[in-house]
Phi, psi and omega in degrees: 000317182296322177300316179296322180296317179298322177297318178295320179297318181294335178270359180076023185264345174234132192277332189270120181281152177226158175252165183304134179092346178289147177274132178302147179283170178299323179292316178297320177300316181296320179294317183288341181281350184281159179298157182301323181293332175286313180298333179296339180269352185301326180295339176260325189261341175044056185296324179296309179298321183295312181294324176293320178296326178278002176061032177280130184226158176305145179089353180281160165261120186235133173262127178249114177287135179053061183291337175054229183273005167098023182304308178278326181304319184289342171274316184294319187300309177290328181292316179295327174079181188292343177270356183258177177215137174248125180246115176279143179228113183261167172305155171300145182304321185280001176276331187298321178298339182291337180294324177086359181233357177277137180285166183299321181294319179297314180295319179297326181294340179293343178295333181245020185301318183302310180292319183295314183290318179297323177297315180293314183294330177299328177289337177279341190287327182074189185287330186244015182273178184287158170292161185232137172214176182197159170204164175258138184303131185095351180226042182286129178299142181303324184293343180276346183299133177071022184253343189265144175273332183206151171236130176246126180242089188255109184054043188243356191262339191294318180287328174299317178291320181303321184255015182305316183289344181265354181186010179062033189292321179292314179302316180294317180298317181288328174295319176298317179298319179295315184291324184286337184281147166290156171304134183087359180289161187254143165245122176256129182241126165240126186212139173309128191251122175274146175292150184300329184278354179290147180299142181298324182285347171273321183268043183259008180102336183293335176263003180097342185258147171227153174281146180298322179298325177296313181298314181298317180303314184285327175294317179292324176298328179282352176112359181273157178247127177290124184253322184197157174227158180219150177260014186299330181255016175289148172218093182300342180288342178277101181235074185291149170265178179289352176270355190259155171237156183294332184284002172289339186270168173299151003272358187281311181053048190289338186256002186279326184057229179263011182279094185294328180294314178296318179301318179295320179297318182287324176296327179293329176293318183092194180286174192291159169290128186227138169281150176226113189231141175243122178247160179225141172281128181303149177295000000 
C-alpha cells in the first residue's frame, strides 16, 4: 500500500505528503482502496484535496448531492468511518420526466430510490464504514434538519438550475442544504465552470456549465456565506464554444461516436474546467 501511495503522491494525485515510515491517513487509505479506473480520474477530480478543502473529516455526517453510482460515496463511506454517516440526496422524483430521455421504467424506479440506494450503498460501506441514509430533494425528512456537518454538491447543480423555472428545483435543493446543516456547517461545491463572457442562455445548466457568479449569487440568496475558492479542479484546456456540451469530454465522450481523431482530441483536453467553492451556514 505504501508503495502505491508514494506513486500517487509523485503523480500529484494525493495531496497530503508523508515521509518514510509514516502511516497513511484514513483519507489516503480510502483513496488507495478504489479501483484503478477510479484512481485514473484523480488527476482531474482531486478527491483528496477536494474533501480536505471542504473540511470533511472522519465521524462527520455528510450529505452528498447526486451520489449516483457512488464514485465519491465509495471514498466517503470508509473515510467517514463507523462514527460517521453519509446521506445521499437525489433529484426530486418529478424532475426526471423533464429530461425527456429517461424511459418509463427508469422513472418509475425513482419511487423506491431511497430504499434502493441505501441498500446498495450499505454494501459499499464495509465493516468499518459510515452509516447510510437518503432522501430526495424537496422531500427531506424533518428529523434530518440540523444534523449534517457538511453538504457536498459535486457536479450536481447544472440540471437543478436548468429546470429551476419549471419547478424551483435549485431553490428547493439549496433550501434543503441549508436546513439539513448544523449552524456553522459547510457546503462544498464543484461545478463545471462557464467563462464569464459566455451567453447566459448557454450557461444555464443545459450544456452542463454554470457561471461562478451565478452559483455564488444563488448560494448567498439561500443564506450561505462564501468562505473560500480553489483552482485545484480548474482545467484551462477546456474552452467550449456555444456549440459544445460538457459531456463531449471524458469520461462520457458523448459526441465522438466512431470518430477516433475527435475522441483523441477530447481526451487530450481532459475533464471539464471546474470551480471549487466552500460556503458556510452562519452560526
